[in-house]
C-alpha positions as CSV (number, residue, x, y, z in Angstrom):
1,M,-64.8,-30.3,-37.9
2,T,-63.9,-30.0,-41.6
3,P,-60.2,-29.1,-42.1
4,K,-59.1,-26.5,-44.8
5,N,-55.4,-26.3,-45.3
6,Q,-54.1,-22.7,-45.9
7,D,-50.3,-22.6,-46.1
8,T,-49.0,-23.4,-42.6
9,L,-52.3,-23.0,-40.7
10,T,-54.9,-25.7,-40.7
11,I,-58.4,-24.1,-40.3
12,F,-61.4,-26.0,-39.1
13,S,-65.0,-24.9,-39.6
14,P,-67.4,-25.8,-36.8
15,E,-69.9,-28.6,-37.7
16,A,-73.1,-29.1,-35.8
17,I,-73.2,-32.7,-34.5
18,E,-76.5,-33.9,-33.1
19,D,-76.4,-35.0,-29.5
20,A,-72.7,-33.9,-29.3
21,A,-73.1,-32.2,-25.9
22,A,-71.1,-33.7,-23.1
23,Q,-72.1,-34.0,-19.5
24,F,-71.6,-30.7,-17.5
25,F,-71.5,-30.5,-13.7
26,D,-72.8,-27.0,-12.8
27,A,-71.3,-26.7,-9.4
28,G,-67.7,-25.7,-10.2
29,I,-64.8,-28.0,-9.5
30,S,-62.9,-26.9,-6.5
31,A,-59.2,-26.1,-7.0
32,G,-58.8,-25.9,-3.2
33,F,-60.6,-28.2,-0.7
34,P,-62.8,-30.9,-2.2
35,S,-66.6,-30.3,-2.1
36,P,-69.2,-33.1,-1.5
37,A,-70.2,-34.9,-4.8
38,E,-73.9,-34.7,-4.0
39,D,-73.7,-30.9,-4.6
40,F,-73.2,-31.4,-8.4
41,S,-76.1,-30.6,-10.7
42,E,-75.8,-32.5,-14.0
43,H,-76.6,-30.9,-17.3
44,R,-75.5,-31.3,-21.0
45,L,-73.0,-28.8,-22.4
46,S,-72.0,-28.2,-26.1
47,L,-68.6,-26.5,-26.5
48,D,-69.8,-25.1,-29.8
49,Q,-72.7,-23.4,-28.0
50,E,-70.3,-22.2,-25.3
51,L,-67.4,-21.0,-27.4
52,V,-69.0,-20.0,-30.8
53,K,-71.0,-16.8,-30.8
54,N,-71.1,-16.3,-34.6
55,K,-71.2,-19.7,-36.3
56,D,-70.7,-18.4,-39.9
57,T,-67.6,-16.4,-39.0
58,T,-65.9,-18.7,-36.4
59,F,-63.2,-21.1,-37.2
60,Y,-60.7,-23.3,-35.3
61,A,-57.0,-23.4,-35.9
62,R,-54.0,-25.1,-34.3
63,V,-51.1,-23.1,-32.9
64,S,-47.7,-24.0,-34.4
65,G,-44.7,-22.6,-32.6
66,Q,-43.7,-20.8,-29.4
67,S,-44.1,-17.1,-30.1
68,M,-47.2,-16.7,-28.0
69,I,-46.4,-18.8,-24.9
70,G,-46.5,-15.7,-22.6
71,A,-50.2,-15.3,-23.6
72,G,-50.9,-18.9,-22.8
73,L,-51.0,-20.1,-26.4
74,D,-48.8,-23.2,-26.7
75,D,-47.7,-25.3,-29.6
76,S,-50.7,-27.5,-30.7
77,D,-53.3,-25.6,-28.8
78,L,-56.6,-25.2,-30.6
79,L,-57.7,-21.6,-31.2
80,V,-61.3,-20.3,-31.6
81,I,-61.2,-17.4,-34.1
82,D,-64.0,-15.1,-34.9
83,R,-63.7,-13.2,-38.1
84,S,-66.6,-10.8,-37.4
85,L,-64.9,-9.1,-34.4
86,E,-63.2,-5.8,-34.8
87,P,-59.5,-5.9,-34.5
88,T,-58.4,-3.4,-31.9
89,N,-55.3,-2.6,-29.9
90,N,-54.2,-5.4,-27.5
91,K,-56.4,-8.1,-29.1
92,I,-54.8,-11.4,-30.1
93,A,-55.3,-11.9,-33.9
94,V,-54.6,-14.4,-36.6
95,C,-53.0,-12.4,-39.4
96,F,-51.9,-13.2,-43.0
97,L,-48.5,-11.5,-43.4
98,D,-46.5,-11.7,-46.6
99,G,-47.8,-15.1,-47.6
100,E,-48.0,-16.8,-44.2
101,F,-50.4,-17.0,-41.3
102,T,-49.3,-15.9,-37.8
103,V,-50.9,-15.3,-34.4
104,K,-49.8,-12.3,-32.5
105,R,-51.0,-9.5,-30.2
106,L,-52.1,-6.4,-32.1
107,R,-50.5,-3.1,-31.1
108,V,-52.0,0.0,-32.7
109,S,-50.9,3.6,-32.0
110,D,-50.8,6.8,-34.0
111,N,-51.7,5.2,-37.4
112,Q,-49.0,2.5,-36.9
113,M,-49.4,-1.2,-36.2
114,W,-47.1,-3.8,-34.8
115,L,-47.5,-7.6,-34.2
116,Q,-46.3,-8.3,-30.7
117,P,-45.1,-11.8,-29.8
118,E,-45.5,-13.0,-26.2
119,N,-42.1,-14.5,-26.1
120,P,-38.9,-12.4,-25.8
121,D,-37.1,-14.7,-28.2
122,Y,-39.2,-13.5,-31.1
123,P,-39.0,-10.0,-32.7
124,I,-41.8,-7.4,-32.8
125,I,-43.1,-7.1,-36.4
126,N,-43.7,-3.5,-37.6
127,I,-46.4,-3.5,-40.3
128,T,-45.8,-1.2,-43.2
129,K,-47.5,-0.4,-46.5
130,D,-44.9,-2.7,-48.1
131,N,-46.3,-5.7,-46.3
132,N,-49.0,-8.0,-47.8
133,F,-51.1,-7.9,-44.6
134,L,-54.6,-8.9,-43.6
135,I,-56.1,-9.4,-40.1
136,W,-57.9,-12.7,-40.6
137,G,-59.7,-12.9,-37.3
138,I,-59.7,-12.3,-33.5
139,V,-58.9,-15.2,-31.1
140,T,-61.7,-15.6,-28.6
141,N,-60.7,-18.8,-26.8
142,V,-58.0,-21.4,-26.6
143,I,-58.5,-25.1,-26.0
144,K,-55.6,-27.0,-24.4
145,K,-54.6,-30.6,-23.8
146,V,-53.4,-31.4,-20.4
């Protein structure tokens, strides 16, 4: 991935890497009782092929902060963002607001828009005509470290 620094958000463009697919076991991993290992069918899986639907408009970015923890977006998680998707009510979006990038849930109603954090310690942001505001892209996936 090639990093592009933009204010506080580091954006990564997907790069195709030959033979980058990892082994994939197509049997499902049981979260209950273990299943016999011989049931696994082995294939190769590319995360870019799995997570990126529109290569030219998809980017990765790291979460910085705690405002979206209720939506499962934690500090340092890697977001997959598609700029070609339509921003609609209830989508999680990366937005450029008054000179800074932020990730929040979009709330749209009666020609009004709010950016809703998913942490009660953070305020709801009402977007007005006075804001320098751009919806940069829609979050499609999150990649976490465990």
